[in-house]
N, C-alpha and C positions, 0 to 999 in steps of 0.2 A: 041241303046241307049235303054237301057230298059223303064217299065212305070215308074217303083219306080227313078232312077237314076233322069229322067224329073221330076219327083214330086218333088225332092231332089232339083235340081237346080230352081227349079221355086223357091221355099218354102224357099232357101237359098236370094234369089236375091230379093224376097220381104220384107225380113227381112232386111238385108241390106238397104233396098231404106228407110222402115221405119225407122231403126235406123237416116240414115242422116237427113231424114223429120226432127223428132223431133231432131234434133241438131241444126236446123239453123230455128227454131221456131221463128217468128217476137215477140217482147217484146208484154205482154197485162196491157197496160200500164189503170187507171182508166180514164174516159174523163174528170172530175174536178182533174185539178193539185194540186198537193204535192210537197211539199218541207222540205230540211231538212238542220237545219244550220250546217255550214262546219268550220268558222274561223272568227275573229276579229280581225285586224292588225292596227297601235298599240292597245294595250288591255290597256296602262296607258299612259292619255296624261295630256299636262296642258288644263285647260276649255279655252273658246273663251277667250280670250281678250276684253273688254267690247267695245270697240273702234274698231276691227277688223272687218271687212268684215264677214256677216254671214258664206259663203262659202268657207273662204279663207284656215280652217284649217278642214282636213276631215281625219277618220277614214275608212279602206277598210272592207265590212261585206261580205262575199261568202257564199252563200247556193246552196244546188244541187237541181234542179226538175226534174219532170217527168209529161208528158200529153200525155192521151192517145190520142185524135187527134189532138193534132199540132196546136191548136188555140191560139196560144202566140204574141201579139203582135198586131199593126195596121199600116195599109197599110198605104203609101204617105204622104198625109198632115196630116190626121187624129190624134188631138192631145190629145184622149182620155189615161188615164193612169193605168198603169196595176199593179204598185207594191205600193201597201201603207205600210208604215212605222212608227211607232208612240214610241213614248221613253215612258218607261212602267211609270215615275214618273209623266207626263202629259200625258194618254191615251187619251185624247181630243184632243188634237194638233197632226197634221199630217202632213207628207211630203209623195207626190206622184210622184213618176220615172214614164215613157214611159221604155217596153221590146220594143226592135227589134222585128221587123216583121219577122213571119217564113211561107213560103210558105206553102200551106197547100198539095200540092200536094207532095212534100219530106216529109209528115209527115203522111202519112199514115198508118202505125203501130206505131204512138207516135213519142216522143220525150226525150230526155234526155241530159243533162247537167249541167253547172255549172254560177252560176250569182255571177259577183265580182259588188259588188256596193261600190260608193264614199259617205258615210254620212256624212255632215258636225258636226264638235263636237260641240256640246252646251256646255250649263254654269252650273254651281255648282248653286244648288239652296236649299238655307241655310233655314234650318230649323224657325220658328218662333221664335224672342224675347220678353218674354212677352207680348206673344198670338198679337204680330205685325209683317206682314209677313214683309223679307229684302225682295232688289231688287236682283235676279240670277244675275251674273256675276260682281260684286260689289266686287271688291277683295280690299276693304277702307272700307266694313260694319263692324257693330260691332259682328259680326256671329264671333264665333273662329273655324268653321269649315274648316277641313284642305282637307279633302276628301269627293266626292260624286260616288255613282256607278250609274252607267247608264246600262239598258238591253233594246235596241229596241225588238219590237215585228213588225214582219213579213209577210204580204201573198202578194200574186201577183192573179191576176185577169184573166182567158182568156177571149176570145172574145164571146163567148158564155153565160158570164156574171156570170161565174161558178168561185168562191173564195176557193183559196187552205186552206189548214191548216192554220192555227198560229204558228212562230215560233219565239224562244224567241232566242237572241244571248247571247252567254258569258257575263259575266260583263265586262263594259269598267269604267277603274276607272278614274276620271278626279281630279286632283291635285287641290285645290283651292284658295292654297296661291302661291306665286314665292318667 
């Protein structure tokens, strides 16, 4: 075998090895989680009746996530919350949820996936009448409001305390009167 042939074989082998190495590179996700809205279902519902249990009627919001170091959720009996959900109409009120624990041993190259969250349905918030606030959920109030639009704002937090970007869901239409 000539020196030129041997050089060509080595070059070709290195080229093929480099090609396969580039094909299986692990993802390069950022250390802070990133999320993206996927869906809300159903997206048209009756408001929660005033007398109903607050968590009895829900809508399912699905969003995707990526996290570079895979440090989502808390182990064991830790009750720390990692998902924050706000109603854009009343952003000062939040609901908080826990993410399942992700073991870091299996997340060395980052993780990605989807989360589906059942969010309890809220009430219509009628516009004030002659400057007087009307109670939410009251289908017998003098408000003529037929519908209300709800957009949820969602963020997640990893164990290092890094918050994701905030996402908004597509509108949820609440039918105020039955």
